C-alpha positions in Angstrom: -23.7 6.8 -24.5 -21.8 4.9 -21.2 -24.3 2.7 -19.0 -23.6 3.1 -14.5 -24.8 0.4 -12.6 -27.8 2.3 -11.5 -28.9 3.3 -15.2 -32.1 1.2 -15.1 -34.5 1.1 -18.2 -38.4 -0.4 -17.7 -39.3 -2.7 -20.0 -43.0 -2.2 -20.5 -44.8 -3.6 -23.6 -44.6 0.1 -25.4 -40.8 0.3 -24.8 -38.9 -0.7 -27.9 -35.6 -3.2 -28.1 -33.3 -0.4 -26.9 -34.6 0.1 -23.8 -34.3 -3.7 -23.2 -30.8 -3.6 -24.4 -30.1 -0.6 -22.1 -32.0 -2.1 -18.9 -29.6 -5.7 -19.5 -26.1 -3.5 -19.8 -27.3 -1.4 -16.4 -27.9 -5.1 -15.2 -24.7 -6.3 -16.3 -23.0 -3.6 -14.8 -25.1 -3.1 -11.7 -25.2 -7.5 -11.1 -29.0 -6.7 -11.2 -31.2 -8.3 -13.6 -34.3 -8.2 -12.3 -36.6 -5.8 -15.0 -35.0 -7.9 -17.5 -36.3 -11.1 -19.1 -34.5 -13.8 -20.8 -34.7 -16.4 -22.7 -32.2 -19.3 -24.2 -31.7 -19.7 -28.0 -34.3 -22.9 -28.1 -36.7 -20.5 -26.5 -37.0 -21.5 -23.0 -37.2 -18.8 -19.9 -33.8 -18.4 -18.2 -34.0 -16.6 -14.6 -32.0 -13.4 -14.2 -30.4 -14.9 -11.4 -28.7 -17.2 -14.0 -27.3 -14.9 -16.4 -26.1 -12.6 -13.3 -23.8 -15.3 -12.3 -22.8 -16.7 -15.9 -22.0 -13.4 -16.5 -19.9 -13.3 -13.7 -18.6 -16.8 -14.1 -17.3 -16.7 -17.6 -15.7 -13.1 -16.8 -13.5 -15.1 -15.1 -10.5 -13.1 -13.8 -11.7 -9.6 -15.0 -14.7 -10.4 -13.2 -13.4 -7.7 -10.4 -13.1 -4.8 -12.9 -16.1 -4.7 -14.9 -16.1 -3.4 -18.8 -18.0 0.1 -20.0 -20.7 -0.9 -21.8 -22.5 0.8 -24.4 -25.0 0.4 -27.0 -24.0 1.1 -30.6 -26.8 3.0 -32.4 -30.6 1.7 -32.2 -31.3 -2.3 -32.3 -32.4 -3.1 -35.9 -36.1 -5.2 -36.0 -37.7 -7.3 -38.4 -40.8 -8.0 -36.9 -40.6 -9.9 -33.6 -36.9 -10.4 -33.7 -34.3 -7.4 -33.0 -29.8 -7.5 -33.0 -28.4 -4.5 -30.9 -24.6 -3.9 -31.2 -23.0 -3.4 -27.8 -19.3 -2.1 -27.1 -17.3 -4.0 -24.9 -14.3 -2.2 -23.1 -12.7 -3.8 -20.7 -9.5 -2.0 -18.3 -6.7 -4.5 -17.8 -3.7 -4.1 -15.8 -1.0 -1.1 -17.1 -3.8 0.9 -18.0 -4.8 -1.4 -21.3 -8.1 -1.4 -22.6 -9.7 -4.4 -24.9 -12.7 -3.5 -26.7 -14.8 -5.3 -29.2 -18.5 -5.3 -30.6 -20.9 -8.1 -29.4 -24.3 -8.5 -30.8 -27.2 -9.1 -28.2 -30.3 -10.9 -30.0 -33.6 -9.8 -28.5 -37.5 -11.2 -29.4 -40.8 -9.9 -28.7 -42.7 -12.4 -26.5 -46.9 -12.6 -27.0 -46.7 -9.8 -24.1 -45.5 -7.6 -26.5 -42.1 -7.2 -23.9 -38.5 -7.8 -25.5 -36.4 -10.5 -24.0 -32.9 -10.7 -24.9 -31.7 -13.8 -25.8 -29.1 -15.3 -23.2 -26.0 -17.1 -24.6 -22.1 -16.5 -23.5 -21.1 -15.1 -26.4 -22.9 -12.4 -25.8 -19.8 -11.7 -23.1 -17.3 -12.1 -26.1 -18.2 -13.5 -29.6 -15.7 -16.8 -28.7 -17.2 -18.1 -25.8 -18.8 -21.0 -25.1 -20.9 -22.0 -21.7 -18.1 -23.1 -19.0 -15.4 -21.1 -20.5 -13.7 -18.5 -18.1 -11.9 -15.2 -19.9 -8.2 -15.2 -18.0 -5.1 -12.7 -18.3 -1.8 -13.6 -18.7 1.3 -11.7 -17.7 3.6 -11.4 -20.9 6.9 -10.3 -19.8 10.1 -8.9 -22.2 13.3 -10.4 -22.5 15.4 -8.1 -20.0 17.8 -6.0 -22.0 21.5 -6.5 -21.9 24.5 -3.9 -19.6 26.9 -4.4 -22.8 30.7 -3.4 -22.6 32.2 -0.9 -25.1 31.9 -3.5 -28.5 28.4 -3.5 -27.5 28.3 -7.1 -26.0 26.0 -8.7 -23.4 28.2 -8.1 -19.7 25.4 -9.8 -18.1 23.6 -12.5 -19.5 21.4 -15.7 -19.1 24.2 -18.4 -17.2 23.7 -22.0 -15.9 23.6 -22.0 -11.9 23.0 -25.2 -9.9 20.2 -24.3 -6.8 21.3 -26.4 -3.4 18.7 -27.1 -1.1 17.9 -29.7 1.1 14.6 -31.8 1.8 14.0 -32.3 5.5 12.5 -35.7 5.7 15.6 -37.2 4.2 17.6 -35.4 6.3 19.7 -37.7 9.5 22.2 -35.4 10.4 20.8 -32.1 10.4 23.8 -30.5 12.6 26.4 -32.7 10.6 25.0 -31.8 7.5 25.1 -28.2 8.5 29.0 -28.6 9.0 29.8 -30.8 5.8 28.2 -27.9 3.9 29.4 -25.0 5.7 33.2 -26.9 4.7 32.2 -27.0 1.8 30.8 -23.9 0.5 34.3 -22.4 2.1 36.2 -24.1 -0.2 35.1 -22.7 -3.2 37.6 -20.7 -4.9 37.4 -17.7 -5.4 36.1 -17.6 -2.1 32.7 -16.4 -2.0 32.1 -13.1 -0.2 30.3 -12.7 2.3 30.3 -16.8 3.0 27.3 -18.7 3.0 25.6 -18.5 6.3 23.7 -21.0 7.3 23.3 -20.3 10.7 19.1 -20.5 10.1 18.8 -23.3 7.9 17.5 -25.9 11.0 14.9 -23.5 11.4 14.2 -22.8 7.9 14.0 -26.9 7.5 11.9 -27.3 11.0 9.1 -24.7 9.8 8.9 -26.3 6.0 6.7 -29.4 5.0 8.9 -32.4 5.3 9.4 -32.9 1.6 9.7 -29.2 0.5 12.5 -28.1 -0.9 14.8 -25.9 1.0 16.7 -23.4 -1.1 20.1 -22.7 0.9 22.6 -20.9 -1.8 22.6 -20.5 -5.4 25.9 -21.5 -7.2 26.9 -20.5 -10.7 27.4 -24.3 -12.2 31.4 -24.2 -12.2 31.6 -23.3 -8.7 28.8 -26.0 -7.9 31.4 -28.6 -10.2 34.1 -27.5 -7.7 32.0 -29.3 -4.8 30.0 -31.2 -5.9 31.7 -34.5 -4.8 31.5 -33.1 -1.4 27.9 -32.5 -1.5 25.9 -34.6 -4.2 25.7 -37.8 -1.7 24.8 -36.0 1.0 21.5 -37.3 2.9 18.9 -34.4 1.9 20.7 -32.4 -0.3 18.3 -32.2 -3.7 20.1 -29.7 -6.9 18.2 -27.8 -9.5 19.3 -26.7 -12.9 18.0 -23.0 -13.7 19.5 -19.7 -15.7 20.3 -16.8 -13.8 21.1 -12.9 -15.5 24.8 -13.2 -14.4 28.5 -11.3 -15.2 31.0 -13.3 -16.6 32.2 -13.8 -12.8 31.2 -13.7 -9.7 33.3 -10.5 -8.9 33.1 -9.2 -12.3 32.3 -5.1 -11.4 29.9 -6.3 -9.1 29.5 -2.9 -7.2 29.0 -1.2 -10.2 27.0 -3.4 -12.2 24.8 -4.6 -9.2 22.9 -7.7 -9.6 19.4 -9.0 -11.2 17.4 -11.2 -9.1 14.0 -12.6 -8.1 11.2 -10.3 -7.6 10.8 -9.9 -3.5 7.9 -8.1 -1.3 8.8 -5.0 -1.7 9.7 -4.4 -5.3 6.9 -5.5 -6.1 5.0 -3.3 -3.2 7.5 -0.3 -4.9 5.7 -1.4 -8.6 2.5 -2.6 -8.4 0.9 -3.8 -11.7 4.7 -3.8 -13.5 6.4 -6.4 -11.1 5.4 -9.7 -9.5 6.5 -12.6 -8.4 8.4 -14.6 -11.1 10.0 -11.8 -12.7 14.2 -10.4 -12.2 14.6 -7.2 -10.7 17.6 -5.0 -10.7 19.1 -4.7 -7.6 22.3 -1.7 -7.0 24.4 -0.1 -9.4 23.9 0.0 -12.6 21.0 -2.7 -12.5 19.3 -1.5 -10.1 19.5 2.5 -11.4 18.1 1.2 -14.7 16.1 -1.5 -13.9 13.1 0.2 -15.6 14.9 0.4 -18.9 16.4 -2.8 -18.7 13.5 -4.8 -17.5 10.4 -3.0 -20.5 7.1 -3.3 -20.2 5.0 -5.6 -19.3 2.2 -7.1 -22.1 -0.5 -9.2 -21.5 -2.9 -11.4 -23.2 -6.3 -12.2 -22.3 -7.3 -16.1 -22.9 -10.4 -18.2 -23.2 -9.9 -21.0 -20.8 -12.0 -23.5 -21.5 -13.1 -27.1 -19.3 -13.1 -30.5 -20.5 -16.6 -32.8 -19.9 -14.6 -34.6 -16.2 -14.3 -30.7 -15.5 -10.6 -30.2 -15.6 -9.4 -27.2 -17.4 -8.2 -27.8 -20.8 -4.5 -27.9 -22.0 -5.3 -25.1 -24.5 -6.7 -21.5 -24.6 -8.0 -19.3 -27.0 -6.4 -16.3 -27.1 -8.8 -13.4 -28.0 -6.6 -10.3 -26.8 -3.2 -9.7 -26.9 -0.9 -6.5 -25.9 2.7 -7.6 -27.0 5.7 -6.6 -23.8 7.8 -3.4 -24.8 11.5 -4.9 -25.3 14.1 -3.2 -23.0 16.5 -0.9 -24.1 20.0 -2.3 -23.5 22.4 0.1 -22.0 26.2 0.2 -23.2 29.0 0.9 -21.0 32.9 1.2 -21.9 33.9 -1.4 -19.7 36.5 -3.6 -21.2 36.2 -7.1 -20.1 39.7 -8.1 -19.9 40.7 -4.8 -18.1 37.7 -5.3 -15.5 39.1 -9.3 -14.9 42.9 -7.7 -14.7 41.3 -5.1 -11.9 39.1 -7.5 -10.5 41.7 -10.5 -10.0 43.9 -7.8 -8.5 41.9 -6.2 -5.6 40.6 -9.7 -4.8 42.4 -11.5 -1.7 42.5 -7.7 -0.1 42.8 -8.0 3.9 41.3 -4.4 3.6 38.4 -2.8 1.3 39.9 -2.1 -1.6 39.1 -0.2 -5.2 40.8 0.1 -8.2 39.6 1.9 -11.4 40.8 2.3 -14.9 40.2 4.9 -17.5 41.5 5.5 -21.2 43.9 8.2 -21.4 42.9 8.9 -24.9 39.1 9.0 -24.5 38.3 8.8 -20.9 36.1 5.5 -21.0 35.9 4.0 -18.0 37.7 0.1 -18.3 37.2 -1.0 -15.2 36.0 -0.4 -11.4 37.0 -3.2 -9.0 35.8 -3.3 -5.5 37.1 -5.9 -2.7 35.3 -6.7 0.6 32.3 -4.5 -0.2 29.2 -4.2 -2.2 29.8 -0.4 -2.4 31.2 1.1 -4.9 33.9 2.7 -3.3 35.8 2.8 -6.7 33.2 5.8 -7.9 32.0 7.0 -4.5 34.6 6.7 -1.6 35.4 10.4 -0.3 38.8 9.7 1.5 42.1 12.0 2.3 44.5 11.2 -1.0 47.4 11.2 0.7 50.4 11.8 -0.8 49.1 10.9 -4.5 48.1 14.7 -4.6 51.7 15.7 -4.7 50.8 15.0 -8.5 48.6 18.1 -8.0 50.0 20.2 -5.6 53.2 19.6 -8.2 51.4 20.8 -10.9 50.5 23.7 -9.1 53.8 25.1 -8.3 54.9 24.4 -11.7 52.2 26.1 -13.4 53.8 28.9 -11.1 57.0 28.7 -11.4 58.2 27.8 -8.0 59.8 25.1 -8.7 62.2 23.1 -11.3 63.3 19.4 -12.0 67.0 19.5 -10.4 65.9 23.3 -8.0 67.2 22.3 -4.5 64.4 22.1 -2.0 65.0 20.8 1.5 63.5 17.9 3.3 63.9 17.7 6.8 62.6 14.9 9.1 60.0 17.4 10.7 58.5 21.1 9.0 56.4 22.7 11.8 53.8 25.0 10.6 51.7 27.3 13.4 52.9 25.0 15.8 51.7 22.0 14.0 54.7 19.5 13.2 54.5 17.8 9.6 57.2 14.5 9.1 57.7 11.8 7.1 56.9 8.2 6.6 59.6 6.6 8.7 60.9 9.5 10.2 63.3 10.3 7.0 65.1 12.8 5.8 66.9 13.9 3.0 68.2 16.9 3.4 68.6 19.8 0.5 68.3 18.3 -2.6 66.8 18.2 -6.1 62.8 18.4 -5.8 62.6 15.6 -8.5 64.2 13.6 -5.4 61.9 14.8 -2.7 59.1 13.7 -5.4 60.1 10.6 -6.0 61.1 9.7 -2.6 57.3 11.5 -1.3 58.8 13.5 0.9 55.9 15.2 3.1 58.0 18.0 4.6 59.4 19.6 1.3 56.0 20.3 0.3 54.7 22.3 3.1 57.7 24.5 2.7 56.5 24.9 -0.6 52.8 25.3 0.4 52.9 29.0 0.9 54.1 29.3 -3.2 50.8 27.8 -4.0 49.2 30.9 -2.7 45.6 30.6 -1.4 44.0 29.1 -4.2 47.0 27.9 -6.2 46.4 23.8 -5.2 42.1 24.3 -5.7 42.8 25.9 -9.4 45.2 22.8 -10.1 42.8 20.1 -8.7 39.7 22.0 -11.2 42.6 21.7 -14.3 42.0 18.2 -13.5 38.8 17.8 -12.9 38.6 17.7 -9.7 35.0 19.4 -8.2 33.0 19.2 -11.4 30.1 18.2 -11.7 29.8 15.2 -13.8 27.5 13.4 -16.0 28.3 9.8 -16.0 25.4 8.0 -15.8 26.1 6.8 -11.6 26.5 8.4 -8.8 30.6 9.2 -8.5 32.2 11.7 -6.0 34.5 14.2 -8.5 36.1 15.8 -5.3 36.7 18.5 -2.7 40.4 20.2 -3.0 40.8 22.2 0.0 41.2 26.4 -0.8 42.4 29.2 1.8 42.5 28.1 5.5 45.3 28.2 8.1 48.6 28.6 6.8 48.7 24.7 8.7 45.8 23.9 6.6 47.8 24.8 3.3 50.7 22.8 4.6 48.7 20.0 4.9 46.8 20.0 1.9 50.0 20.1 -0.2 49.9 16.5 0.4 47.1 15.4 0.0 45.8 15.9 4.1 43.9 18.4 5.2 39.8 18.9 4.0 41.0 17.3 0.9 38.9 14.1 -0.2 38.7 12.5 -3.7 37.4 9.3 -5.0 39.7 6.9 -6.8 37.8 7.6 -9.9 38.9 11.1 -9.2 41.9 11.2 -9.2 42.2 7.7 -12.2 40.5 11.4 -14.2 42.8 13.2 -13.0 46.2 10.8 -13.5 44.9 10.4 -16.9 44.6 13.7 -17.5 48.4 14.2 -17.1 49.4 11.4 -18.9 47.2 12.8 -22.0 48.2 16.9 -21.5 44.5 17.5 -20.7 41.7 16.5 -18.3 37.9 15.4 -20.2 35.1 13.8 -18.2 35.5 10.1 -17.9 32.6 8.2 -19.7 30.8 5.2 -18.3 26.9 5.4 -19.8 27.3 5.8 -23.7 24.1 5.0 -24.6 21.5 6.4 -23.2 23.6 9.3 -23.4 23.6 10.4 -19.7 23.9 14.2 -20.3 26.2 17.1 -21.7 29.7 16.1 -20.4 31.8 18.4 -18.3 34.2 20.7 -20.4 37.6 20.0 -20.9 39.8 21.4 -18.7 42.6 23.7 -20.2 45.2 22.1 -21.9 48.3 21.9 -20.0 51.4 24.0 -19.8 54.2 21.6 -21.7 56.7 23.0 -18.9 54.8 22.0 -16.0 53.0 18.4 -17.5 56.6 16.9 -19.0 58.7 17.6 -15.6 55.4 16.3 -14.0 55.7 13.1 -15.8 60.0 13.0 -15.8 58.9 12.8 -11.9 56.0 10.4 -11.8 58.3 8.1 -14.2 61.0 8.4 -11.1 59.5 7.6 -8.5 59.5 4.0 -10.5 62.5 3.8 -11.2 64.5 5.4 -8.5 61.2 6.0 -5.8 58.7 4.4 -3.5 57.1 2.8 -6.7 60.2 0.8 -7.7 58.4 -2.4 -7.5 56.5 -1.5 -10.6 59.7 -0.9 -12.7 60.1 -4.8 -14.0 56.2 -4.6 -14.7 56.8 -5.5 -18.6 55.0 -3.4 -21.0 55.8 -0.1 -21.9 56.6 2.3 -18.9 54.8 3.0 -15.9 54.4 6.1 -14.2 53.3 6.7 -10.4 52.5 8.3 -7.5 52.2 6.1 -3.9 50.4 7.8 -1.6 49.4 7.3 2.2 46.3 9.3 3.8 45.9 9.6 7.3 41.8 9.7 7.9 41.5 9.7 12.2 43.5 11.9 14.4 46.1 8.8 14.7 49.2 9.0 12.6 49.2 4.9 12.4 45.9 4.7 11.0 46.0 5.2 7.3 44.9 4.4 3.3 46.9 3.8 1.2 47.2 4.7 -2.5 48.8 4.2 -5.5 48.1 6.0 -9.0 49.7 5.5 -12.2 50.1 5.0 -16.1 51.1 2.8 -18.4 50.3 2.8 -22.0 46.7 4.1 -22.4 45.7 3.2 -19.3 45.4 5.1 -16.3 44.4 3.9 -13.0 44.5 4.5 -9.0 44.2 1.9 -6.9 42.8 2.6 -3.0 43.5 0.4 0.0 40.9 1.4 2.9 43.3 1.6 6.4 46.0 -0.4 4.6 48.7 1.4 6.1 52.3 1.6 4.2 51.4 1.8 0.4 54.3 -0.1 -0.9 53.4 -2.6 1.2 49.4 -3.0 0.0 48.1 -0.8 -3.0 51.7 -0.9 -5.0 51.4 -5.3 -4.9 47.6 -4.3 -6.0 48.8 -2.2 -8.9 51.8 -4.4 -10.0 49.1 -7.3 -10.5 46.6 -5.2 -12.2 49.0 -4.4 -14.8 50.7 -7.8 -15.0 47.3 -9.4 -15.4 46.6 -7.0 -18.3 49.4 -8.5 -20.0 
């Protein structure tokens, strides 16, 4: 039988020990023992109020959640003594149950009433007077996000927490200036810069001897500036470890971060996250936080008091639920390729992204983003500009509308439905082989060829390269939207990556890998756990189309707009440059380069980068040289 707080039973002389036990259990739950008689093991009477108070004290941290109590069977009676077994069932955090039997001894007094022999071990068999029950939370070690070889990308790494002690600072404005100068000297630069604006106010609000946190630096960054800040008045330093990627920039927007739990994390995960825990924020760390963090365990311990009233340093564990280990997240990322990508976009004056995909199997090798916490490499929705001539050329070749050496005019301007199209820097080539139009990136040639694609030819070519498909990647990614139908002017603009066509760098890198491979396949990022059934592979590209397209993409590098890449070491580089207008001002353009070398296909995007040869191509060159 389960007892509720009000389920009291009388203890008259005619009542047996079971009724006395039931009254005691009801009083334990209800906090009212006045209907129960108590004696201690020496036979001395114990006031009911004293028992009530001691149960509360012994319960310690569990006092706010009383257990369920049940008498198991009838008490065993031996003349004037009886023993009853009760089941004590505590509900612990996380809906964990700690259940155990406890014995209650009773004695029949001269008045023929059964009285409970009160002793602390009634609450828990190992308790003694002055003890308390306490709950200790057990956290699992956070599981790793791993690279394609299964090696952890994020692991505990040494950091130094830089702080100040207010009562030891002699010149607050001077200290702020010196710290700011030192932090700005760190290379590569901290992005965004450390903001010290509120430091004076925080120092003023803190206790005089407090440690006021200023910034947490990777140890290698701290060592760069240690001589400049170590001896400044009031500076203090703490060595700690944090879950970090190999470098500060390493795939930061894609991976996210692991940080100490904040108030909103605790509020969003009641009972699962508390102060001192590590929580994933953003990117894969945030998306897979629950899986990586694992399940919380707990331990119930007996905390004992020493004769002087202090807490004993050792405690006795009476219950344990082991923490549930986090499950690693295996990705396809490749550390050398990612480092090369991060290094290539670092220092870009505009927001930039570079994504690299392995041609052979579609594995995402790198996703770098500069100047932003946003994963532009995967989620940007921007016009592709002339990089999309790769797609429209594939469509034209499939339809037999062009050939490598077929003559196609490249006038200075070309007008469709009253809308005038022009080339970058207003160049004109005259009538030249189509391969030259492609290598030199002639917009007017493509605008003139647009009718040959028909209303759906461009969209069909894009879809054969995976654009607009539904991908199961394990994280958010924009797969593109290709212009279809529309007016003649819209189709002319779309033929060279303007109009309503929008893509992401990842979508273009995957399309480029499809051209290099001869068949598109969905890019892969998360390998384990499998994020779902991938999109089916695209059709096998026609040799009569893809081979001439590859030839033209090679000539972009050997004879055209990507010639800065001609002397990059390693195998031949193939590619296509692109500038893309993003508003009504033709001077406002994004910069692009897509291409491949060997088994690595990639896309470079520079937001508001202007000329691709001035911004995107140098990033591509730095990336490819960094792979060597």
